[in-house]
N, C-alpha and C positions, 0 to 999 in steps of 0.2 A: 637549512632546508630549503631546496629551490623549487618553486611549484610553479605551474603555468597559471594564468590568469582565469580568472570564474567564467563561467558560460556553457562549460561542456559542450561547445561546439565543435572544436576541432577533431575530436575522437567520434567515430561514426559510432551509432546505436545498431548492433547487428543480432540476428537471430529472431526478429520480430517480435510482435507481442506474445507470443509464446514461448520465447525463450525461458528455459527454464521450466515448462511447462510440467505439471508433476506436482509443484511445490506447495508446501501446505497442504498434503494429502488429496489434491485435486487429482482426479482419476476419470480418464475418458470412459463413456459409456453413458448406460442408463436410459430410459424411456420418457417419452412425453408425457406432460401434464394436462389431465382432462380438464381440471378448473383450477383457475387461480382465484384469490381473495384481495378486494381492494380495488380501488377506482384505477391505480396507476399501473397495475400489474401487466406484466408483458404478454403477450398474445405470440410472439414469434418463436416459440421455444424449438423450433426443428432447425436451427442454426442462425449463426450471425456474419453477416458478411463486412464489407469495408464501412467502417461507421462513418468518416468523413464524407463517402461519395453518397450515402443515402440521406444526408440531413438536408432538407430545403427548410430546417426549423430555426436556423439560425437569425433569421431577422423578421420584424413585424415593421411592414411597410417601409424598409429599407432602413431601420434603427439598429445600429451595431449593439449587439449585447456582450458582456464580458463578467467575469466573476470566478472565485475562489471556491472550489469544492472538496470538503475534507472527506475522505474516505476513513473511518473509524470499524473498530471491531476490536474481539478480543484475541490474542494470540492463536495463529494457524486457521484462520477462517479465509485465506485467499486473498488478502487485500491489495498485496504487491502482483499479484499474476492479475487479479482484475485491473487495478489502475495501467498495466501493461498494455491490457487488452483494450480500454478505453481510450488512451492515446494511441495505440496503434503502432507502437515499437517498445523498446524494451529499456525503461527508465528508471525501474528498481530492481534490484538483485531478489531472487525468489530462491527458497529451498524447503524443504519439509521439517525444519525445526522451528519451535516456535520463537518469537522476538528475533527474526531475521534482521528485521528494519529495526535501525537504531537513531534515525534522524528522520525528520519529514522531508519528503522527496518531491518536489513539484513535477508534474508531467502534463504537459500544455497540449489540448486539442484543438485544433484549427477547424472549423467546420462553416464554411462559407463566411457571413459575415461575422461570426459569433466565435469567441475564445473561451473557452473552460479550462481553467488552470487546477487540474486535480491535486491534492495534497495526499500522497501515502503517507501514513501514520504509524509508529510503531502499536504492537497489540496492546491494548489497555488492560492491566493486569494489576495484581497486588504486589507490590515490589519488595523484595528481601534485600536488596543491595542499593547501593548510592546509584548504579548503574541503572537499575529497574526505576528508581525514581525518578532519574533523568529521563527516561523513554516515557514515561507518563506526563511528565511535564511538557514534552513535545507534542503530545495528545492534546493537552489543555490548550497549549498555543494556538495550535491548528482549529480548535473549536473555538476561537475566541475572535478571529476576524474570517468571515467567510459569509458565502451566500447561500450556500446549499450543504446539507450534510447526506452523506449516504453511509446508513448504518448497517453493515454486513453481518448478518449471521451463517451459520454453516447448516445445510439441507440435510447434512447427514447425522447430525447429533440435536438432541433435545436443546431447548433455550432454556440456558441455566442461569445461575448467579452472573458468571461474566457478562453474558449477552444482557442479563438485565442491567447490569452496572451502565455497559456502554448505551444502551438505549435511553437510560435515565438522563446519561450526561450529555447526548446527543440532542433529547430533547429539552433538556434544561438550556443548552446553547441557544437551541431555536428561539425560545421564549425570552430569556433575558439578556441574551447575546455574551454569556459567559459559560464557562464548562467547569464549575467549582464543584465542591464534592457534594452538592444537593442532588437528593433522589426524588421522587414522584412528590414526596409530601412538601416539597417546596416550591412547586410548580403552581399550585394552587388551581389545578384544573384548567387553566389558561389555555387555548388552543395555540397550535403551533403558528409561530410567525405573528402574533397580537401585537408584541411590541419591537419585535426585532426584523420582523419580516421575511424570516429564514425557513427555508421549507427543509424539511426531513424525509428522506426516501428510504424505507427500509430494504436491503437486498438480501434475498435470499441466494447465498451462493453454493455453486458445487452439485447443481442439479443434474448434471452429468454422472455423479458419482452415486445419488440417491435413487429409491425406487420412487414410482409416483406417489404413492400414500405418505412416504417420509417428507415429500417436499409440501404436500398439501397440510400435513402436521405443523411443519416449521411454520407456513404461511399463517395457519390458523392460532398458534403460539405466539408469534410475533404479533400479529393483529391483536389479540387479546390482552399483552403487555402493554401496548400502546395505550389503547383504549383505557385500560386500568389507571393509567397515568394521566390522560387528558381528558375522559371522560367518556362514556359509552358512546356518544353520537359522534364523536369526533372522527372524521375521515382518514382512513389509513392507506397511505399508497404502499403498495410491497411489488417488488420486481424480482421474481423467480429468475435466475441466471446462471450461466456457466461462463466463468473467466477462460477456460480452457478451450471449451467449443465455440463460444461465442454467442450461443444460445439466449435471445433475451437481450443480448446486450443494444441493439440498435434503439429499443424501446426504452430503456433506462437514458442510452445519451440522449434521446429527444425530449424526456421529461426533464431531464436535468438541464440542457441548454434551454428550453421552454420558460425555465424558474430564473435565469439568469437576467440581472436588471441590465438597462440600457447602459452602456458605456464604452470607451475605447479599449484596444487593446494593451494588455500588459507587457506584452513579449512580441518579437517580430516573428514573421510566418515561419523563417528557416528554424527557429528554435524550438526544440521540444522539452528543453529541460534546463533548469537553472543552477544544476549540480557542479561544482568545479570539477575540473577535469582530473586533478589528483584525488579526489575522494572518490570519484566514478572509478579509477583505476583500482584503487584500495579495496572499494567494495567488490570489483570483479574477482579479484585474487580471495576475500573472504567467503563470497559465494562459492567458489570451486574448492577452499578447504573445508566447507558446511557440509559438502557434499562427498569428501574423501574421507574425513575424520570420523571417530567414534562419537555416539551420541552423548557422552559426558563433557566433551569439548566445545561445542558452539560458544557457550555463554564466557568461555574463557580466553577466546579468540578476538582479538582485533587488530587492525590493519592499516597504516599509514604510510604515504609516498614522503621519504626523506631525502631522495634526490630526485631531481627530474634536470637531463640535460640530452635532449631528444636526440636520436630516438633511444638512449637510456633512461630506465627508469628504475629506481631501487624501490622497493616497497619492503618495510619493515613488518614482520608477524609477530605480534604481541601474545605471550602466553603467562600464565600464573604461576607455572611449576615446570622444574626441569623434566619432569616424566613427561609433561604435556608437550614440550619442545620434541623430545624422541618420538612422540606419536606423529607429530606434524611432519618432522624430516621423513620419517620413515625409514625402513632396511635400507643402506646403501643409498639414502635420498631419494628413494623410489615415489614416496609420496608428494614431497616438495616438488620433484620434476614433473609429476603429472600435473599438479596444480598450475605450474606454471605453464607448461604447454595450452591446459583447456583456456586459461584466462586470456594467453596469446592471440588464441583464436579470434578472440573476440576485440582484439585491437587491430590497429593498422599495421598493414606488412611490413616487416622490416623491425618492428619494436624490440628493443632490446630489455626483455624485463629479468630484472634480479630480485632474487628473494632472500630474505636474510630473517631468521628466528632470534626473538630475545627474551628472556624471562623479567617479568615485572610484576613482582609478587603483591598479591592483592589489590590490584588495579582497580577491578570492578567496584572496590569501596573507598578509593579515594577519589575525592572530587578534582584534584590537580591532574590526577591521571586521566579521567574521563575525558577533563576540558581539552588537555594535550592531544588526546586521540580525536577529538572532531564532533564528541558526541554531546 
C-alpha cells in the first residue's frame, strides 16, 4: 500500500466548520436562553462569529499559551461538529449515526499567541464489540494527557447514565490525571484541578434545537451532577452552545484558551490537523457512505486507502457480509457512484478516486482487522 506522508496539509479542508451540519441530530432553529447557570456560562447566545478574530485572550503579558483540549461525550452529542466549529474548518467527519468518530482527531486553533489543540474523541459507550472497546480506549488515552476537558451533553435530551459516565470520567481525569473506570466515589470530593491542575468545562450543545426551558433543565441537571460528585460548594462552569449556528462558541473558546498553560506552539501556523492524508480521504468516503446507506450498516463499514499514486487514489470499503456489499454498491452501482462524487467534491480538482468494496467477515470482533484498518 502506498500512502503519502502524515500531516494532512496537502489536501484542503473544504466546506467550512459547518460542513456536514446537521450531524448527530443538530438542527437549526430554537430560541434564546434567558438564564444561564454557572460562572463560565456563555452570554452571547444570539450567534457566533469568527472564533480566531474575536480572541484577544490568547496571551497574558505576551506569554504564549498552548495545550491540549479533549472533547468528550456519549455518542451523538455533536462532538465532531463542535470541534469543526471551534477550529474554524472541517477536521473531523460528521453524520447522524452514533460512533461516527473512530479514533482521536486533533484540530488546531491558532488564536493570537495561543494555540489550542482540540482532540475529537469517539463517543464513550458500553462496548459490545472489540471495535467498541477500542473506541473507548481512544477516549481514555485522550483524557490521559491534557490541559482542559470539554464534557459535552445534549440540550435536547435529559442527562442520563451515559452522560453521567462521561462526566465522572472527565472529572476523574481532572483530579487524578487518569481516565480510569473510577466514578464519583473514587474522587473523594476533591476539587477539579486539585492535583492535576486541569479544568473541566461542561458544554450543553444543540441549544439551537432545544426549547429555552430544555436548555435550562440541562444546565441545572449538569450542574447538579458535577456538584454531587465534587461537593455542593464546587464552582461549576457551564457553556450553552450551538455547534451548528455558532451561538456561545466565542465564550467557550475564550474560557478554554484562558485555562491553557504557558508554553510554545505544538504545530506550525499553517497546520489545522495532524491527521494523515490517506486517513482523511478514507474518512471522507466513509462519511458519505454513512449518509447514503441504511441505518443498520454504519458500524459494519470501514474504509482505508490501499493505493496512492497522485492523482489516483484507491479506497477499499470493508463490510462484514455480502448483503451489505450489495447495499453499498446499490442498484447499477448508483450508491457507490453518488458516494464517490460527493467525496471528490471535498478533494482537490483532478483527483481520480476509485472505490472498491470487499467483505471481511466479523472484522469488528477481530483486533487484527481493527488494527489493519487504522482504528
